[in-house]
Backbone as ProteinMPNN parsed JSONL, in Angstrom:
{"seq_chain_A": "MKEYTPAISKQPNRLRSFLSLFSKPGWKKVSLGLAGVLIIGYILYMLSAFGTRTPKISYSPSDVVYGEKFVAIHLMSNIATGKPASQSFSDSALEPTIQLSENFYDFGSVSSTEVLTRTFIISNTGKSPLIIQESYTTCGCTTAEFTAKEIPPGKVALMILRFDPAFHKMSGSTVRRGVIIYTNDPEHPTQEIWIQASIRGNGN", "coords_chain_A": {"N_chain_A": [[-190.843, 189.498, 45.5], [-188.131, 191.626, 45.535], [-185.126, 191.314, 47.392], [-183.801, 193.824, 49.36], [-180.638, 195.171, 49.143], [-178.38, 197.084, 50.727], [-176.191, 199.506, 49.304], [-172.711, 199.28, 49.557], [-170.364, 201.524, 50.318], [-167.119, 201.927, 49.092], [-164.407, 202.317, 51.138], [-161.494, 204.291, 51.121], [-158.195, 202.89, 51.272], [-156.453, 203.783, 53.935], [-153.841, 203.416, 54.866], [-152.54, 202.649, 52.545], [-152.846, 204.955, 51.084], [-151.373, 206.724, 52.612], [-148.786, 205.648, 52.405], [-148.407, 205.973, 49.723], [-147.726, 208.58, 49.472], [-144.991, 208.73, 49.85], [-143.999, 207.825, 47.508], [-143.987, 209.831, 45.746], [-142.067, 212.23, 43.864], [-141.016, 214.445, 45.382], [-141.191, 213.557, 48.046], [-139.503, 211.397, 47.935], [-136.977, 212.546, 47.821], [-136.922, 213.724, 50.335], [-137.005, 211.437, 51.949], [-134.581, 210.194, 51.265], [-132.868, 212.146, 52.21], [-133.348, 212.066, 55.001], [-132.466, 209.476, 55.515], [-129.763, 209.794, 54.941], [-129.001, 211.59, 56.975], [-129.361, 209.968, 59.235], [-127.427, 207.989, 58.763], [-125.03, 209.485, 58.81], [-125.176, 210.413, 61.437], [-124.909, 207.994, 62.828], [-122.292, 207.263, 62.109], [-120.819, 209.367, 63.293], [-121.423, 208.846, 65.948], [-120.149, 206.361, 66.342], [-117.504, 207.123, 65.965], [-117.134, 208.85, 68.148], [-117.499, 207.059, 70.189], [-115.415, 205.228, 70.041], [-113.196, 206.789, 69.781], [-110.321, 208.511, 68.39], [-108.563, 206.665, 66.104], [-105.23, 205.5, 65.931], [-102.45, 204.596, 63.888], [-100.718, 201.485, 64.403], [-97.517, 201.329, 65.853], [-94.61, 199.758, 64.966], [-91.64, 198.649, 66.392], [-88.235, 198.032, 67.397], [-86.239, 197.382, 70.358], [-83.745, 198.523, 69.798], [-84.376, 200.654, 68.234], [-85.164, 202.705, 69.825], [-84.461, 205.93, 70.942], [-82.134, 207.274, 73.14], [-81.266, 210.094, 74.261], [-80.626, 213.484, 74.738], [-82.479, 214.2, 77.462], [-85.849, 215.309, 77.87], [-88.188, 217.286, 79.499], [-91.589, 217.821, 79.975], [-93.297, 220.734, 81.041], [-95.575, 222.332, 83.34], [-96.94, 225.015, 82.217], [-99.05, 226.902, 81.312], [-99.449, 229.508, 80.397], [-97.452, 230.006, 78.591], [-98.141, 228.554, 76.402], [-99.774, 229.959, 74.724], [-98.223, 232.19, 74.143], [-95.588, 231.424, 73.791], [-95.223, 229.711, 71.609], [-93.28, 227.762, 69.461], [-91.624, 228.841, 66.444], [-92.62, 227.696, 63.223], [-90.858, 225.338, 61.169], [-89.451, 225.443, 57.946], [-88.974, 223.47, 54.981], [-86.965, 223.023, 52.122], [-87.395, 220.943, 50.396], [-90.135, 218.958, 50.337], [-90.088, 216.229, 50.52], [-88.083, 215.655, 52.217], [-88.851, 216.22, 54.75], [-89.362, 215.956, 58.341], [-91.539, 213.614, 59.977], [-93.998, 213.245, 62.311], [-95.327, 210.623, 64.31], [-97.67, 209.196, 66.44], [-98.102, 206.667, 68.94], [-100.537, 206.523, 70.188], [-103.149, 208.844, 70.917], [-104.846, 209.14, 72.987], [-105.707, 207.844, 76.153], [-107.445, 205.819, 78.422], [-107.441, 205.36, 81.781], [-109.359, 204.223, 83.31], [-111.179, 203.17, 86.226], [-109.647, 204.269, 89.148], [-107.602, 204.366, 92.139], [-107.508, 207.091, 94.475], [-105.058, 207.494, 95.555], [-103.193, 206.397, 93.95], [-100.451, 206.56, 91.819], [-100.351, 207.058, 88.432], [-98.986, 205.643, 85.456], [-98.031, 205.876, 82.075], [-96.676, 204.864, 78.995], [-95.922, 206.437, 76.012], [-95.347, 206.238, 72.496], [-93.269, 207.965, 70.295], [-92.751, 208.421, 67.014], [-90.546, 208.922, 64.23], [-91.255, 209.105, 61.037], [-90.328, 210.363, 58.855], [-87.841, 211.987, 56.723], [-85.934, 213.605, 57.799], [-84.303, 214.703, 60.861], [-86.468, 214.639, 63.65], [-87.45, 217.1, 65.827], [-88.213, 217.776, 69.136], [-89.492, 220.608, 70.163], [-90.821, 222.146, 72.148], [-92.777, 221.388, 75.088], [-95.719, 221.001, 76.987], [-97.706, 220.458, 79.929], [-101.164, 220.162, 80.855], [-101.806, 220.471, 83.47], [-100.541, 220.668, 86.826], [-100.591, 218.22, 88.062], [-99.818, 216.386, 86.276], [-97.07, 214.982, 84.601], [-94.511, 214.738, 82.086], [-91.97, 212.947, 80.539], [-89.458, 212.825, 78.119], [-87.461, 210.509, 76.305], [-85.637, 211.445, 74.524], [-84.735, 214.45, 72.828], [-84.268, 214.912, 70.177], [-85.105, 213.06, 67.34], [-83.953, 210.74, 65.149], [-84.529, 209.917, 61.621], [-86.689, 207.147, 61.137], [-86.468, 206.246, 63.715], [-87.503, 206.021, 67.218], [-88.816, 207.763, 70.079], [-89.496, 207.645, 73.579], [-92.221, 208.667, 75.574], [-92.81, 209.173, 78.839], [-95.528, 209.343, 80.741], [-96.87, 210.634, 83.72], [-99.399, 210.607, 86.128], [-100.81, 212.064, 88.915], [-103.305, 211.576, 91.048], [-103.588, 212.442, 93.658], [-102.597, 214.954, 93.763], [-104.442, 216.974, 93.561], [-107.673, 217.425, 95.112], [-109.448, 215.053, 93.966], [-111.232, 213.005, 94.273], [-113.96, 210.911, 93.432], [-114.502, 211.955, 90.933], [-114.294, 212.28, 87.336], [-111.551, 212.859, 85.36], [-109.658, 214.653, 82.876], [-106.471, 214.968, 81.453], [-103.795, 216.573, 79.718], [-101.018, 216.535, 77.336], [-99.185, 218.79, 75.528], [-97.419, 218.958, 72.549], [-94.82, 220.408, 70.732], [-93.258, 220.323, 67.614], [-90.779, 220.163, 64.931], [-92.064, 219.275, 62.702], [-93.411, 220.229, 59.765], [-95.955, 219.8, 58.722], [-97.53, 218.796, 60.776], [-97.204, 220.434, 63.268], [-98.062, 220.68, 65.907], [-99.004, 218.505, 68.455], [-101.263, 216.604, 70.466], [-101.678, 214.766, 73.447], [-103.839, 212.899, 75.41], [-105.08, 211.851, 78.586], [-107.361, 209.958, 80.617], [-109.136, 209.478, 83.675], [-111.089, 207.874, 86.152], [-111.624, 208.789, 89.322], [-111.685, 207.087, 92.291], [-113.227, 207.309, 95.566], [-111.636, 207.844, 98.801], [-110.531, 204.893, 100.348], [-111.908, 203.225, 98.677]], "CA_chain_A": [[-190.311, 190.774, 46.006], [-186.675, 191.589, 45.586], [-184.511, 191.664, 48.685], [-183.025, 195.065, 49.244], [-179.272, 195.097, 49.664], [-177.821, 198.445, 50.698], [-174.889, 199.641, 48.636], [-171.594, 199.489, 50.489], [-169.37, 202.413, 49.709], [-165.746, 201.487, 49.308], [-163.576, 203.295, 51.832], [-160.099, 204.236, 50.652], [-157.208, 202.292, 52.171], [-155.696, 204.925, 54.455], [-152.421, 203.081, 54.932], [-152.005, 202.691, 51.189], [-152.792, 206.359, 50.684], [-150.251, 207.349, 53.321], [-147.53, 205.174, 51.826], [-148.265, 206.481, 48.36], [-147.104, 209.902, 49.529], [-143.539, 208.6, 49.777], [-143.609, 207.473, 46.147], [-143.915, 211.054, 44.964], [-140.667, 212.691, 43.727], [-140.596, 215.304, 46.485], [-141.015, 212.766, 49.264], [-138.332, 210.535, 47.756], [-135.811, 213.337, 48.205], [-136.956, 213.869, 51.792], [-136.649, 210.141, 52.533], [-133.139, 210.01, 51.093], [-132.198, 213.082, 53.116], [-133.443, 211.533, 56.359], [-131.575, 208.311, 55.599], [-128.393, 210.307, 55.002], [-128.777, 212.145, 58.312], [-129.227, 208.846, 60.162], [-126.14, 207.333, 58.521], [-123.982, 210.375, 59.315], [-125.265, 210.389, 62.897], [-124.348, 206.726, 63.307], [-120.835, 207.325, 61.946], [-120.297, 210.257, 64.33], [-121.545, 208.145, 67.23], [-119.106, 205.348, 66.421], [-116.223, 207.801, 66.149], [-117.054, 209.351, 69.517], [-117.453, 205.927, 71.117], [-114.13, 204.537, 69.995], [-112.101, 207.738, 69.771], [-109.499, 208.577, 67.192], [-107.663, 205.527, 65.988], [-103.921, 205.811, 65.4], [-101.813, 203.378, 63.383], [-99.815, 200.812, 65.323], [-96.103, 201.56, 65.563], [-93.751, 198.601, 65.217], [-90.249, 199.048, 66.586], [-87.424, 197.149, 68.228], [-85.546, 198.153, 71.402], [-82.619, 199.28, 69.24], [-84.896, 201.842, 67.56], [-85.46, 203.742, 70.817], [-83.373, 206.895, 71.101], [-81.898, 207.795, 74.486], [-80.332, 211.199, 74.095], [-80.877, 214.577, 75.677], [-83.826, 214.059, 78.008], [-86.666, 216.515, 77.781], [-89.312, 217.168, 80.432], [-92.677, 218.779, 79.771], [-93.606, 221.486, 82.252], [-96.906, 222.932, 83.386], [-96.805, 226.46, 82.075], [-100.079, 227.151, 80.318], [-99.367, 230.854, 79.834], [-96.513, 230.005, 77.474], [-98.692, 227.863, 75.244], [-100.318, 230.961, 73.811], [-97.246, 233.217, 73.776], [-94.264, 230.891, 73.519], [-95.261, 228.663, 70.599], [-92.109, 227.87, 68.59], [-91.873, 229.127, 65.033], [-92.588, 226.505, 62.387], [-89.665, 225.214, 60.341], [-89.764, 225.124, 56.557], [-87.993, 222.645, 54.287], [-86.972, 223.307, 50.686], [-87.918, 219.757, 49.722], [-91.105, 218.328, 51.235], [-89.756, 214.811, 50.661], [-87.061, 215.532, 53.254], [-89.408, 216.704, 56.007], [-89.634, 214.977, 59.402], [-92.964, 213.314, 60.132], [-94.274, 212.68, 63.63], [-96.404, 209.645, 64.42], [-97.874, 208.803, 67.831], [-98.694, 205.345, 69.14], [-101.928, 206.802, 70.544], [-103.302, 210.208, 71.431], [-105.78, 209.134, 74.114], [-105.713, 206.604, 76.93], [-108.343, 205.861, 79.573], [-106.983, 204.486, 82.86], [-110.512, 203.603, 83.944], [-111.399, 203.484, 87.638], [-108.38, 204.17, 89.866], [-107.582, 204.88, 93.504], [-107.07, 208.484, 94.581], [-103.675, 207.522, 96.052], [-102.371, 205.641, 93.002], [-99.784, 207.331, 90.771], [-100.533, 206.328, 87.179], [-97.918, 205.818, 84.471], [-98.307, 205.352, 80.735], [-95.613, 205.179, 78.047], [-96.363, 206.699, 74.645], [-94.262, 206.137, 71.52], [-93.215, 209.036, 69.296], [-91.944, 207.91, 65.91], [-90.235, 209.813, 63.118], [-91.345, 208.352, 59.786], [-89.876, 211.236, 57.779], [-86.487, 211.852, 56.19], [-85.04, 214.5, 58.532], [-84.473, 214.556, 62.309], [-87.639, 215.249, 64.289], [-86.998, 217.778, 67.044], [-89.248, 218.214, 70.073], [-89.08, 221.969, 70.485], [-91.397, 222.504, 73.439], [-93.871, 220.52, 75.519], [-96.361, 221.481, 78.206], [-98.832, 219.684, 80.45], [-102.301, 221.034, 81.149], [-102.011, 220.583, 84.915], [-99.377, 220.29, 87.613], [-100.703, 216.827, 88.497], [-99.36, 215.548, 85.164], [-95.718, 215.246, 84.107], [-94.138, 213.927, 80.923], [-90.526, 212.948, 80.29], [-89.09, 212.24, 76.834], [-86.122, 209.905, 76.346], [-84.751, 212.203, 73.636], [-85.295, 215.673, 72.253], [-84.117, 214.784, 68.726], [-85.384, 211.69, 66.903], [-83.524, 210.546, 63.757], [-85.5, 209.216, 60.767], [-86.823, 205.715, 61.365], [-86.285, 205.93, 65.131], [-88.596, 206.42, 68.1], [-88.53, 208.189, 71.447], [-90.57, 207.293, 74.5], [-92.699, 209.705, 76.477], [-93.369, 208.554, 80.043], [-96.486, 210.258, 81.366], [-97.269, 210.284, 85.085], [-100.554, 211.365, 86.605], [-100.955, 211.886, 90.363], [-104.63, 212.051, 91.484], [-103.511, 213.046, 94.987], [-102.113, 216.328, 93.623], [-105.628, 217.765, 93.89], [-108.756, 216.626, 95.68], [-110.186, 214.632, 92.778], [-112.031, 211.813, 94.557], [-115.337, 210.914, 92.96], [-114.661, 212.683, 89.673], [-113.586, 211.811, 86.147], [-110.743, 213.986, 84.905], [-108.821, 214.514, 81.681], [-105.267, 215.782, 81.463], [-103.148, 216.469, 78.416], [-99.651, 216.973, 77.06], [-99.098, 219.449, 74.225], [-96.066, 218.775, 72.024], [-94.471, 221.186, 69.545], [-92.103, 219.761, 66.913], [-90.436, 220.822, 63.666], [-92.821, 218.687, 61.602], [-94.152, 221.366, 59.199], [-97.341, 219.436, 58.434], [-98.228, 218.583, 62.054], [-96.293, 221.011, 64.265], [-98.607, 220.554, 67.261], [-99.68, 217.246, 68.758], [-101.809, 216.539, 71.826], [-101.925, 213.444, 74.018], [-104.742, 213.064, 76.551], [-105.419, 210.68, 79.402], [-108.581, 210.119, 81.414], [-109.215, 208.562, 84.815], [-112.206, 208.044, 87.087], [-110.983, 208.692, 90.633], [-112.539, 206.585, 93.366], [-113.055, 207.965, 96.851], [-110.709, 207.204, 99.73], [-111.004, 203.63, 100.912], [-112.594, 202.431, 97.649]], "C_chain_A": [[-188.804, 190.671, 46.152], [-186.174, 192.029, 46.952], [-183.616, 192.873, 48.487], [-181.666, 194.894, 49.904], [-178.659, 196.48, 49.583], [-176.447, 198.461, 50.042], [-173.816, 199.961, 49.669], [-170.55, 200.344, 49.789], [-167.97, 201.951, 50.071], [-164.928, 202.612, 49.945], [-162.136, 203.189, 51.329], [-159.188, 203.619, 51.71], [-156.275, 203.395, 52.658], [-154.2, 204.645, 54.507], [-151.783, 203.168, 53.555], [-151.881, 204.135, 50.711], [-151.61, 207.07, 51.332], [-148.916, 206.946, 52.707], [-147.312, 205.711, 50.424], [-147.63, 207.865, 48.336], [-145.599, 209.816, 49.316], [-143.061, 208.202, 48.383], [-143.512, 208.7, 45.249], [-142.482, 211.571, 44.945], [-140.187, 213.536, 44.897], [-140.314, 214.528, 47.752], [-139.824, 211.828, 49.152], [-137.064, 211.271, 48.177], [-135.741, 213.5, 49.719], [-136.518, 212.576, 52.468], [-135.155, 209.884, 52.43], [-132.357, 210.927, 52.024], [-132.201, 212.592, 54.545], [-132.521, 210.334, 56.542], [-130.12, 208.758, 55.701], [-128.046, 210.862, 56.368], [-128.564, 211.032, 59.331], [-127.875, 208.157, 60.007], [-124.995, 208.177, 59.072], [-123.978, 210.389, 60.838], [-124.665, 209.131, 63.486], [-122.827, 206.731, 63.213], [-120.211, 208.2, 63.028], [-120.358, 209.608, 65.698], [-120.438, 207.117, 67.395], [-117.74, 205.98, 66.631], [-116.063, 208.305, 67.57], [-116.931, 208.217, 70.518], [-116.072, 205.298, 71.177], [-112.941, 205.481, 69.948], [-111.33, 207.699, 68.463], [-108.519, 207.42, 67.17], [-106.343, 205.969, 65.367], [-103.261, 204.525, 64.937], [-100.834, 202.8, 64.393], [-98.375, 201.031, 64.882], [-95.315, 200.312, 65.94], [-92.308, 199.076, 65.334], [-89.549, 198.016, 67.454], [-86.725, 197.996, 69.287], [-84.389, 198.991, 70.869], [-83.071, 200.547, 68.52], [-85.157, 202.998, 68.528], [-84.24, 204.63, 71.025], [-83.323, 207.357, 72.554], [-80.824, 208.876, 74.363], [-80.541, 212.24, 75.17], [-82.32, 214.485, 76.168], [-84.544, 215.404, 78.007], [-87.894, 216.314, 78.651], [-90.344, 218.243, 80.122], [-92.994, 219.46, 81.093], [-95.015, 222.053, 82.171], [-96.748, 224.445, 83.376], [-97.764, 226.906, 80.985], [-99.97, 228.529, 79.678], [-98.446, 230.898, 78.626], [-97.055, 229.306, 76.239], [-99.206, 228.867, 74.224], [-99.244, 231.917, 73.309], [-95.899, 232.65, 73.36], [-94.237, 229.776, 72.507], [-94.088, 228.819, 69.648], [-92.506, 228.158, 67.147], [-91.756, 227.842, 64.227], [-91.36, 226.527, 61.487], [-90.066, 224.815, 58.932], [-88.622, 224.324, 55.939], [-88.113, 222.911, 52.79], [-87.557, 222.151, 49.886], [-88.847, 219.03, 50.689], [-90.807, 216.851, 51.45], [-88.735, 214.584, 51.766], [-87.564, 215.989, 54.622], [-89.479, 215.592, 57.06], [-91.142, 214.775, 59.524], [-93.187, 212.632, 61.475], [-95.439, 211.699, 63.552], [-96.475, 209.18, 65.869], [-98.484, 207.411, 67.909], [-100.166, 205.463, 69.497], [-101.993, 208.229, 71.067], [-104.331, 210.302, 72.546], [-105.699, 207.783, 74.812], [-106.579, 206.798, 78.167], [-107.849, 204.857, 80.617], [-108.145, 203.751, 83.528], [-110.66, 204.056, 85.388], [-110.111, 203.238, 88.427], [-108.53, 204.742, 91.274], [-107.055, 206.312, 93.523], [-105.627, 208.598, 95.065], [-102.704, 206.828, 95.096], [-101.775, 206.564, 91.947], [-99.797, 206.498, 89.488], [-99.42, 206.655, 86.192], [-98.323, 205.18, 83.15], [-97.189, 205.801, 79.803], [-96.192, 205.309, 76.642], [-95.141, 206.682, 73.72], [-94.381, 207.277, 70.521], [-92.24, 208.6, 68.213], [-91.705, 208.991, 64.862], [-90.207, 208.982, 61.838], [-90.897, 209.186, 58.59], [-88.434, 210.989, 57.401], [-85.471, 212.77, 56.864], [-85.264, 214.305, 60.027], [-85.708, 215.307, 62.806], [-87.194, 215.825, 65.629], [-88.207, 218.188, 67.881], [-88.814, 219.574, 70.601], [-89.558, 222.404, 71.866], [-92.468, 221.485, 73.797], [-94.394, 221.017, 76.861], [-97.447, 220.502, 78.642], [-99.938, 220.654, 80.849], [-102.545, 221.21, 82.634], [-100.751, 220.13, 85.637], [-99.414, 218.86, 88.11], [-100.157, 215.862, 87.454], [-97.959, 215.963, 84.74], [-95.441, 214.327, 82.923], [-92.646, 214.079, 80.676], [-90.237, 212.2, 78.996], [-87.675, 211.671, 76.925], [-85.137, 210.639, 75.45], [-85.493, 213.415, 73.102], [-85.261, 215.623, 70.729], [-84.248, 213.318, 68.332], [-84.969, 211.55, 65.438], [-84.607, 209.839, 62.939], [-85.505, 207.711, 61.043], [-86.668, 205.291, 62.811], [-87.486, 206.41, 65.944], [-88.036, 206.928, 69.42], [-89.731, 207.805, 72.299], [-90.943, 208.509, 75.339], [-93.384, 209.021, 77.652], [-94.236, 209.582, 80.749], [-96.855, 209.735, 82.748], [-98.388, 211.216, 85.533], [-100.782, 211.03, 88.07], [-102.305, 212.441, 90.815], [-104.595, 212.753, 92.829], [-103.022, 214.495, 94.938], [-103.229, 217.32, 93.946], [-106.623, 216.848, 94.6], [-109.695, 216.239, 94.544], [-111.122, 213.459, 93.034], [-113.465, 211.978, 94.068], [-115.564, 211.64, 91.653], [-113.889, 211.993, 88.554], [-112.858, 212.999, 85.538], [-109.986, 213.624, 83.634], [-107.639, 215.467, 81.807], [-104.515, 215.552, 80.156], [-101.708, 216.93, 78.403], [-99.647, 217.555, 75.653], [-97.645, 219.414, 73.779], [-95.893, 219.622, 70.765], [-93.21, 220.593, 68.923], [-91.828, 220.558, 65.637], [-91.078, 220.132, 62.464], [-93.69, 219.791, 60.993], [-95.62, 221.06, 58.92], [-98.165, 219.276, 59.709], [-97.354, 219.121, 63.19], [-96.763, 220.851, 65.706], [-99.342, 219.234, 67.405], [-100.16, 217.288, 70.203], [-102.039, 215.087, 72.221], [-102.739, 213.638, 75.29], [-104.943, 211.743, 77.273], [-106.674, 211.003, 80.211], [-108.569, 209.102, 82.542], [-110.428, 208.908, 85.66], [-111.673, 207.761, 88.487], [-111.985, 208.218, 91.679], [-112.259, 207.351, 94.654], [-112.083, 207.21, 97.738], [-111.329, 205.943, 100.317], [-111.729, 202.759, 99.917], [-111.598, 201.811, 96.682]], "O_chain_A": [[-188.277, 189.764, 46.796], [-186.695, 192.953, 47.575], [-182.793, 192.928, 47.574], [-181.567, 194.521, 51.073], [-178.44, 196.999, 48.488], [-175.65, 197.539, 50.212], [-174.004, 200.81, 50.541], [-169.94, 199.934, 48.802], [-167.685, 201.627, 51.224], [-164.778, 203.696, 49.382], [-161.63, 202.083, 51.137], [-159.398, 203.813, 52.907], [-155.424, 203.882, 51.914], [-153.387, 205.526, 54.226], [-150.671, 203.671, 53.39], [-150.926, 204.49, 50.019], [-150.938, 207.894, 50.711], [-148.03, 207.778, 52.511], [-146.175, 205.885, 49.985], [-147.069, 208.283, 47.323], [-144.996, 210.691, 48.695], [-141.863, 208.233, 48.103], [-143.015, 208.617, 44.126], [-141.748, 211.371, 45.913], [-139.06, 213.36, 45.359], [-139.335, 214.79, 48.451], [-139.2, 211.496, 50.16], [-136.184, 210.691, 48.813], [-134.667, 213.427, 50.317], [-135.758, 212.599, 53.436], [-134.531, 209.416, 53.382], [-131.319, 210.542, 52.562], [-131.187, 212.682, 55.237], [-131.876, 210.185, 57.579], [-129.337, 208.176, 56.451], [-126.944, 210.646, 56.872], [-127.692, 211.135, 60.193], [-127.247, 207.783, 60.998], [-124.092, 207.653, 59.725], [-122.917, 210.379, 61.462], [-123.994, 209.178, 64.517], [-122.144, 206.261, 64.124], [-119.195, 207.831, 63.618], [-119.459, 209.79, 66.519], [-119.849, 207.008, 68.471], [-116.912, 205.454, 67.375], [-114.979, 208.203, 68.144], [-116.327, 208.385, 71.577], [-115.615, 204.885, 72.243], [-111.797, 205.039, 70.062], [-111.66, 206.941, 67.551], [-107.744, 207.226, 68.106], [-106.332, 206.721, 64.393], [-103.486, 203.469, 65.528], [-100.199, 203.537, 65.148], [-98.051, 200.934, 63.698], [-95.348, 199.866, 67.087], [-91.815, 199.812, 64.479], [-90.19, 197.231, 68.153], [-86.628, 199.213, 69.129], [-84.082, 200.048, 71.42], [-82.253, 201.419, 68.226], [-85.349, 204.136, 68.101], [-83.133, 204.144, 71.254], [-84.332, 207.773, 73.123], [-79.628, 208.587, 74.362], [-80.622, 211.926, 76.357], [-83.262, 214.667, 75.397], [-83.935, 216.467, 78.127], [-88.567, 215.288, 78.553], [-90.015, 219.425, 80.018], [-92.961, 218.824, 82.146], [-95.573, 222.23, 81.088], [-96.46, 225.065, 84.4], [-97.35, 227.246, 79.877], [-100.363, 228.7, 78.524], [-98.628, 231.727, 77.734], [-96.498, 229.443, 75.15], [-99.091, 228.659, 73.016], [-99.329, 232.406, 72.183], [-95.141, 233.315, 72.653], [-93.317, 228.958, 72.528], [-93.904, 229.894, 69.076], [-93.582, 227.769, 66.693], [-90.903, 227.0, 64.506], [-90.882, 227.59, 61.091], [-90.921, 223.95, 58.745], [-87.461, 224.475, 56.319], [-89.216, 223.013, 52.254], [-88.144, 222.357, 48.824], [-88.41, 218.545, 51.733], [-91.227, 216.276, 52.454], [-88.537, 213.451, 52.205], [-86.772, 216.128, 55.555], [-89.638, 214.422, 56.715], [-91.922, 215.673, 59.207], [-92.628, 211.568, 61.741], [-96.408, 211.918, 62.825], [-95.458, 208.813, 66.458], [-99.282, 207.021, 67.055], [-100.961, 204.591, 69.143], [-101.013, 208.755, 71.594], [-104.661, 211.396, 73.003], [-105.631, 206.731, 74.175], [-106.467, 207.803, 78.869], [-107.838, 203.651, 80.369], [-107.933, 202.764, 84.232], [-110.311, 205.184, 85.733], [-109.549, 202.144, 88.386], [-109.459, 205.497, 91.559], [-106.246, 206.693, 92.676], [-105.034, 209.675, 94.995], [-101.521, 206.69, 95.407], [-102.508, 207.272, 91.256], [-99.309, 205.368, 89.469], [-98.968, 207.796, 86.103], [-98.885, 204.086, 83.117], [-96.796, 206.968, 79.81], [-96.867, 204.405, 76.149], [-94.042, 207.066, 74.121], [-95.453, 207.527, 69.97], [-91.048, 208.43, 68.469], [-92.549, 209.859, 64.638], [-89.253, 208.246, 61.586], [-91.063, 208.771, 57.443], [-87.865, 209.94, 57.703], [-84.284, 212.724, 56.543], [-86.309, 213.793, 60.426], [-85.954, 216.453, 62.429], [-86.628, 215.116, 66.461], [-89.112, 218.864, 67.39], [-87.876, 219.671, 71.393], [-88.793, 222.961, 72.653], [-93.003, 220.801, 72.924], [-93.629, 221.398, 77.747], [-98.033, 219.803, 77.815], [-99.678, 221.821, 81.144], [-103.395, 222.007, 83.031], [-99.99, 219.311, 85.125], [-98.389, 218.328, 88.537], [-100.043, 214.664, 87.71], [-97.688, 217.147, 84.542], [-96.06, 213.273, 82.78], [-92.123, 215.192, 80.611], [-90.711, 211.082, 78.796], [-86.796, 212.272, 77.544], [-83.927, 210.473, 75.599], [-86.714, 213.403, 72.946], [-86.113, 216.212, 70.063], [-83.596, 212.446, 68.906], [-85.572, 212.179, 64.57], [-85.509, 209.226, 63.511], [-84.45, 207.088, 61.164], [-86.73, 204.099, 63.112], [-88.364, 207.107, 65.435], [-86.929, 206.571, 69.822], [-90.844, 207.659, 71.794], [-90.079, 209.279, 75.757], [-94.414, 208.368, 77.484], [-93.735, 210.568, 81.289], [-97.118, 208.545, 82.925], [-98.333, 212.431, 85.346], [-100.93, 209.862, 88.433], [-102.447, 213.656, 90.954], [-105.467, 213.571, 93.124], [-103.031, 215.186, 95.956], [-102.985, 218.374, 94.532], [-106.422, 215.636, 94.671], [-110.612, 216.983, 94.198], [-111.748, 212.963, 92.097], [-114.096, 213.018, 94.255], [-116.709, 211.916, 91.294], [-112.957, 211.227, 88.798], [-113.47, 214.023, 85.236], [-109.714, 212.456, 83.358], [-107.789, 216.619, 82.215], [-104.589, 214.475, 79.564], [-101.238, 217.611, 79.314], [-100.056, 216.893, 74.699], [-96.747, 219.792, 74.53], [-96.713, 219.564, 69.849], [-92.212, 220.383, 69.612], [-92.549, 221.501, 65.31], [-90.679, 220.379, 61.326], [-94.625, 220.251, 61.647], [-96.444, 221.975, 58.887], [-99.357, 219.582, 59.724], [-96.824, 218.344, 63.985], [-95.95, 220.884, 66.629], [-100.194, 218.888, 66.586], [-99.543, 217.927, 71.056], [-102.532, 214.284, 71.429], [-102.377, 214.443, 76.148], [-104.972, 210.672, 76.666], [-106.998, 212.166, 80.452], [-108.054, 207.995, 82.384], [-110.753, 210.079, 85.86], [-111.312, 206.627, 88.801], [-113.003, 208.868, 91.921], [-111.201, 207.96, 94.816], [-111.745, 206.061, 97.456], [-112.49, 205.93, 100.725], [-112.136, 201.65, 100.263], [-111.995, 201.11, 95.752]]}, "name": "protein", "num_of_chains": 1, "seq": "MKEYTPAISKQPNRLRSFLSLFSKPGWKKVSLGLAGVLIIGYILYMLSAFGTRTPKISYSPSDVVYGEKFVAIHLMSNIATGKPASQSFSDSALEPTIQLSENFYDFGSVSSTEVLTRTFIISNTGKSPLIIQESYTTCGCTTAEFTAKEIPPGKVALMILRFDPAFHKMSGSTVRRGVIIYTNDPEHPTQEIWIQASIRGNGN"}
């Protein structure tokens, strides 16, 4: 008498079937699209984490211009109505070119009674004098003083920024303040410099 052996039906490999979907032309495009989105997202994250990088400015003390001092004022209403007219040059090779040492600085955690100071470098890498036409701060707690209003080609001016947390009741908050600069650089007539600080409470 023959021994009866029941037939075993072969079940399809579900994992293999699932993975085979991605080998189809349509799914390949979807996979590439998802990979592209992930890569772009990572790049944007890195840019937001490290901020905008600016090239390092090399200069000697003799390159610093000390001329007609210029002080930025807090007058936000004039930013919209008093923007200087842009200057045109017949030869683009002779234009002034502004370059900043940095456009953002984080002071980190600071005392509410500590006046903060940071010096920024403004360089003229163009072929004509760079003129600071106007400059404003975004708040009365922030001031900015320039060592010169006109910067010859190849020279630099210093901008000394001061931020006073005690100007307002800022304890326990993180604040950002900015300086808006208008120049005769036709390619980049407006520049912004921002600082950030986390203000500790009194006694901390």
